[in-house]
C-alpha positions as a Markdown table, in Angstrom:
| # | Residue | x | y | z |
|---|---|---|---|---|
| 1 | Met | 12.2 | 18.0 | 1.4 |
| 2 | Leu | 8.9 | 16.3 | 0.5 |
| 3 | Phe | 9.9 | 13.0 | 2.1 |
| 4 | Glu | 11.0 | 14.8 | 5.2 |
| 5 | Ala | 7.5 | 16.4 | 5.3 |
| 6 | Ile | 5.8 | 12.8 | 5.0 |
| 7 | Leu | 7.9 | 11.6 | 7.7 |
| 8 | Thr | 6.4 | 14.1 | 10.1 |
| 9 | Leu | 3.0 | 12.6 | 9.6 |
| 10 | Glu | 2.0 | 10.6 | 12.7 |
| 11 | Asn | -1.3 | 8.7 | 11.8 |
| 12 | Lys | -3.5 | 7.8 | 8.9 |
| 13 | Glu | -5.8 | 10.9 | 9.4 |
| 14 | Glu | -2.8 | 13.2 | 9.0 |
| 15 | Cys | -1.8 | 11.3 | 5.9 |
| 16 | Tyr | -5.4 | 11.9 | 4.3 |
| 17 | Ser | -5.2 | 15.6 | 5.1 |
| 18 | Phe | -1.7 | 16.0 | 3.7 |
| 19 | Phe | -2.1 | 13.9 | 0.5 |
| 20 | Glu | -5.6 | 15.5 | -0.1 |
| 21 | Asp | -3.9 | 18.9 | -0.1 |
| 22 | Leu | -0.8 | 17.8 | -2.0 |
| 23 | Cys | -2.3 | 15.7 | -4.7 |
| 24 | Thr | -5.3 | 15.9 | -7.1 |
| 25 | Val | -8.0 | 13.3 | -6.8 |
| 26 | Asn | -6.7 | 11.6 | -9.9 |
| 27 | Glu | -3.2 | 11.5 | -8.6 |
| 28 | Leu | -4.3 | 9.9 | -5.4 |
| 29 | Leu | -6.4 | 7.4 | -7.3 |
| 30 | Ser | -3.5 | 6.5 | -9.6 |
| 31 | Leu | -1.2 | 6.0 | -6.5 |
| 32 | Ser | -3.8 | 3.8 | -4.8 |
| 33 | Gln | -4.4 | 1.9 | -7.9 |
| 34 | Arg | -0.5 | 1.1 | -8.2 |
| 35 | Phe | -0.4 | 0.1 | -4.7 |
| 36 | Glu | -3.5 | -2.3 | -5.2 |
| 37 | Val | -1.8 | -3.8 | -8.4 |
| 38 | Ala | 1.3 | -4.4 | -6.6 |
| 39 | Thr | -0.5 | -6.1 | -3.7 |
| 40 | Met | -2.4 | -8.3 | -6.3 |
| 41 | Leu | 0.8 | -9.0 | -8.2 |
| 42 | Arg | 2.4 | -10.2 | -4.9 |
| 43 | Lys | -0.3 | -12.7 | -4.5 |
| 44 | His | 0.3 | -13.9 | -8.1 |
| 45 | Asp | -2.9 | -12.7 | -9.5 |
| 46 | Thr | -3.1 | -12.7 | -13.3 |
| 47 | Tyr | -2.9 | -9.4 | -15.4 |
| 48 | Leu | -6.5 | -10.2 | -16.5 |
| 49 | Lys | -7.7 | -10.5 | -13.0 |
| 50 | Ile | -5.8 | -7.4 | -11.9 |
| 51 | Ala | -6.9 | -5.3 | -14.8 |
| 52 | Glu | -10.7 | -6.3 | -14.3 |
| 53 | Lys | -10.6 | -5.6 | -10.5 |
| 54 | Thr | -8.5 | -2.3 | -10.5 |
| 55 | Gly | -9.2 | -1.0 | -13.9 |
| 56 | Ala | -5.4 | -0.6 | -14.4 |
| 57 | Ser | -3.9 | -0.9 | -17.9 |
| 58 | Thr | -1.6 | -3.6 | -18.8 |
| 59 | Ala | 1.2 | -1.1 | -19.3 |
| 60 | Thr | 0.7 | 0.2 | -15.6 |
| 61 | Ile | 0.5 | -3.3 | -14.5 |
| 62 | Ser | 3.8 | -4.1 | -16.2 |
| 63 | Arg | 5.3 | -1.2 | -14.8 |
| 64 | Val | 4.3 | -2.1 | -11.2 |
| 65 | Asn | 5.6 | -5.7 | -11.8 |
| 66 | Arg | 9.0 | -4.3 | -13.1 |
| 67 | Ser | 9.2 | -2.3 | -10.0 |
| 68 | Leu | 8.4 | -5.3 | -7.8 |
| 69 | Asn | 11.1 | -7.3 | -9.5 |
| 70 | Tyr | 13.8 | -5.1 | -10.4 |
| 71 | Gly | 13.2 | -2.0 | -8.4 |
| 72 | Asp | 14.7 | -0.7 | -5.2 |
| 73 | Asp | 12.6 | -3.1 | -3.0 |
| 74 | Gly | 10.5 | -0.1 | -1.7 |
| 75 | Tyr | 7.3 | -2.3 | -2.2 |
| 76 | Ala | 8.8 | -5.3 | -0.3 |
| 77 | Leu | 9.9 | -3.0 | 2.6 |
| 78 | Val | 6.5 | -1.7 | 3.0 |
| 79 | Phe | 4.6 | -5.0 | 2.6 |
| 80 | Ala | 7.1 | -6.3 | 5.2 |
| 81 | Arg | 6.3 | -3.6 | 7.6 |
| 82 | Met | 2.5 | -3.9 | 7.0 |
| 83 | Asn | 2.5 | -7.7 | 7.8 |
| 84 | Ser | 4.6 | -7.1 | 10.9 |
| 85 | Met | 2.1 | -4.3 | 12.0 |
| 86 | Lys | -0.8 | -6.6 | 11.2 |
| 87 | Gly | 0.7 | -9.4 | 13.3 |
| 88 | Phe | 1.3 | -7.0 | 16.2 |
| 89 | Ile | -2.2 | -5.6 | 16.0 |
| 90 | Glu | -3.9 | -9.0 | 15.9 |
| 91 | Ser | -1.6 | -10.2 | 19.0 |
| 92 | Glu | -2.7 | -7.0 | 20.9 |
| 93 | Ala | -6.3 | -7.8 | 20.1 |
| 94 | Lys | -6.0 | -11.4 | 21.0 |
| 95 | Ala | -4.2 | -10.5 | 24.4 |
| 96 | Glu | -7.0 | -7.9 | 25.1 |
| 97 | Ser | -9.8 | -10.5 | 24.4 |
| 98 | Glu | -8.1 | -13.2 | 26.5 |
| 99 | Ser | -7.7 | -10.6 | 29.5 |
| 100 | Ala | -11.4 | -9.8 | 29.2 |
| 101 | Asp | -12.3 | -13.4 | 29.7 |
């Protein structure tokens, strides 16, 4: 039921509101930290650099790395969709700027 609730959210503001009600501040920070760790691991940053930048323990970094390499590809799916959205947003902005000229 939780995932169905999440799928009803329509924008970033709704996500903020829902997750702030659902999670404690520490839980949100932990989730955010793990996603940042995954992003940095994907860029092949070292454990030391990741630990220094995020404050994550090497155990957390290892768990995230294991999920990236042997998990259900959830991170890969999200990264691919984010890259796709980024490309879409950039092309829309370029088209708007060209039409303004």
